[in-house]
N, C-alpha and C positions, 0 to 999 in steps of 0.2 A: 566584545561580549564579556561579560562578568562569568565568574566560577559559581554557577548556579546553586550548588548544594554544599552549604557550610557544614555539614554534618560529614559527608566525606572528606573535605579538607581537614576539619577536625582530627578524624581517624588518621590520616596521613603525617600531619603534624603530630600527633601524639606518638605514633610509633617510632617516626625519625628522631623526636627528642631521646627517645630510649636508646638510641642506637649510635646516634651522631656524636664522634668525639670531636672535639677542638681540632679544626684543621690547621697544619703546619702553613706558615706565610710563604707562597712560592712568589719569590721576586717583586715582594713587597704589594702583592694583589691583595685586596680585601672586597667584602660585599658591598655593593654600591646604595649609597643613602636612599636614591630613587632609582629603581630598576627600571629599563625601558624596555618597550615592546612587550610588555605583558598583554596577552591578548585574552586568554579564559581566566586566569588569575585576576583579584581584582587589581585595578591600574593604579592605585594609591598605596598600594603596598611598600614596605621598607626592605631593605636588604636583609634586615634580622627576620622580617616574617618570611621571608622569601627562602631564606638557607635552610630551615628545618624540611621543607617540602622537597627541595632538593635532594637533599641526603635520604629523605624517603623514597624517592624516584630511583638512586643509584642502589638502595638496599634492595627493593623488590624486584628491579630488572637485572641485578648484578652487572650492573654498567658502571660507566665513569663519566665525566662531563663531554667528553668528547663523542661518546655515543649519539648526543642530540645537538652539541654546540660545535661551532666552526672553530675547530683547533686542533694539533696535533697531541695524541697521548703522549706524554711522557715530556712535554715540554711546558715551560711555567704559565701557570694561569694568566700571567699578565699578556700573554701572546694570543689570548683566545679572544675572539668576537663575540660575545655572548648575547649581541644584540640581533646579529644577523640570523636571517631565515634560510640561509644557504643549505644547511644540513637536511634533508627531507625527514629526517626522525623526530625534528623539533614539531613538525605540524602534526606528524602521526602522533606523538604524544599528545598535543592538543586535542585531537580528534578521539583520543581515548579518554581522555579526562572529560569531554563532554558526553561519550558513551556511559562513562561511569555514572555520571549525574544523571541520565535517562535510566537507568538500572536503579539506581537509588529511588527515584521518584516511583518505579514502578512496584521495588519493594515496600515502599510506604504504604502502597494500597492493600497489601497483602497481610492479612490477620498473621501476626507469629505464631508458628508452630510449637515454640517453647517460650520460656521465661524473660527471653531476651531476643530482640530482634537481630536478625542476621546481618553481619558488618560487611558492605563490600570495598574494596581497596584494590590496588595494583596487583598486590601480594597474593590476593587470590587466586588469581589464574596465573600470574608470571612466576610466583614460587623462586625467585632468585635468576630467572632466565629473559632474554631479551623478547624471543618468541615463545609465546604460552601455547607449543604444540605438543601432543601427545607422543608417546614412545613411538609409536608407528607410524606416525605422520613423519618425524624427525628421521626414522630408518628408511622409511620410501623415499625421502626426497633423496637422501645420499645414494640410497638405490639406482634411482633412475639418472643420476649423474656419474656415479662413479662404479657403480656394481656390487654384486652382492659380497665378496670380499671385504670390500671398503664400507659396508652397512654391517657387516656382521663385527667387524673390528669397532666400530663407533658404538655399538651396543655394549662392548666390554669397557671401552672409557666411558659412555654414560653411567654405568651401573657404578664403575669405581668413583666417579664424581658426583653422583647424587643419589646413589642408593639410601634410603631412609628420610630423604629432605622433600618428600612429597612433590617434588618437581616430576617426575615420572611415575607412571604404572609399572613397575617391574614384575607384575604376576604373571601367570602363564597365558592369559589370554592376550596381553600386548603383543608377544611372538607370534603367538597363533595367527592372530590378526594379520600380521606383517605378514607372514608365510603364505596367507592366501592372497595377498595383493600381487606377490612374487608371483603365486601360480596361476593367477588371471593373467599373466603376461606369456602363459605357456611356458615358463622357465622353470622345468620339472627339477634339473639339477639345482638350482638356486632354491627353491621352494623344500626340497630336501635336506637342504644345509641348514636351514632356519628350523625345520622341524626335528631335525636330530639335535640340534642344540637345545631347544625348548624340551626333549626328553632328557637331556643330559641335567638341564637347570632344575627341572621338575619331573624326575624320575617315578612318582607317585601319582602323576596326574594323568588319569584315562584320557582325557580329552586329547592331551599332547600326542599318546601314542596312536590314536584313534585318526588323526591329522596326518602323521606321518604315514600310517598305513592306506591312508586315502592317495595320497601322492604316490605311494609306490604302485597302487591299482592304477592311476591314470598312466603311470610309467610301463604298465605291461607286466611289473614284475609282481605276478601274484604269490609266489612264493613268499617273499617278505611282506607282501601285504598281508597275508592270512598268519604269519607269526606275530605282527605288530597289531592287528585288531586282537588274537588271541591274548597278547600282552594286556590291550584294553581292557577286554572281558575280564581277565583275570582280576583287575583293579576295580572294576566296576561291572559287577552281575547286571546290572540293569542297564548296560548301553545297549539299547536297541538296536542302534545302526549298526554298532560291531557286529551283533547277531545275524542281521539281515545280510550284511556284507559276507561274513563267513557261510552263510548258506549259499549265496550267490556263487562264490568261489568253488565250493563243494559240488554245486550242480554242474559247473562248468567242467571240474574236474572229472565226473562222471560219464560225459559226454565221449 
């Protein structure tokens, strides 16, 4: 199958040429004159045509050759079997390229909303990461496998590594969404830990305090719930949920 959309490929190559520095020879390895086993890319491509595209993939996903090819990271490239399909990521990459072609075809049917048509490339979604997950998805996976402490530690690591790079949304909503995923598991203490962190990171966000109050409400700690609903309402006097919850707490106290 040929790579159906040359416009996408042109974008990948162009961006790669800007960032790809000459690679050092590793044990006399060189790009093949006639690459083998090209399935999505044109079969008649030369190594010099293939090289910038591969650099574009590594840049967009933040990976190296061993991510998709059969070989051991750190070993000379001469020891790699680049023709092999044994690494499942190679076929994943092919399907992603086909998907990108489909997306581009649909985009070309849409009247541009600006003076220039929006470009789609691997970097559009990946932003330098192999898996283009959201922050709450990333934290949720760690939580399910390793628990809340590991997930919160991961949050700090991801923030240190990716803040300001468009890879993740580190706004108030991301932790809030993750907190409610934890709460769905009836993990009150875990949800409290998430929402407390959110209020520490965003002390002026009324919604962060509202979520913390709601969790204390579910835990049965009405004193803390009241305090944090009041905090939320002070930050946002139009917070109707906080108003309603405070009324409900007051009615309960009056019985």
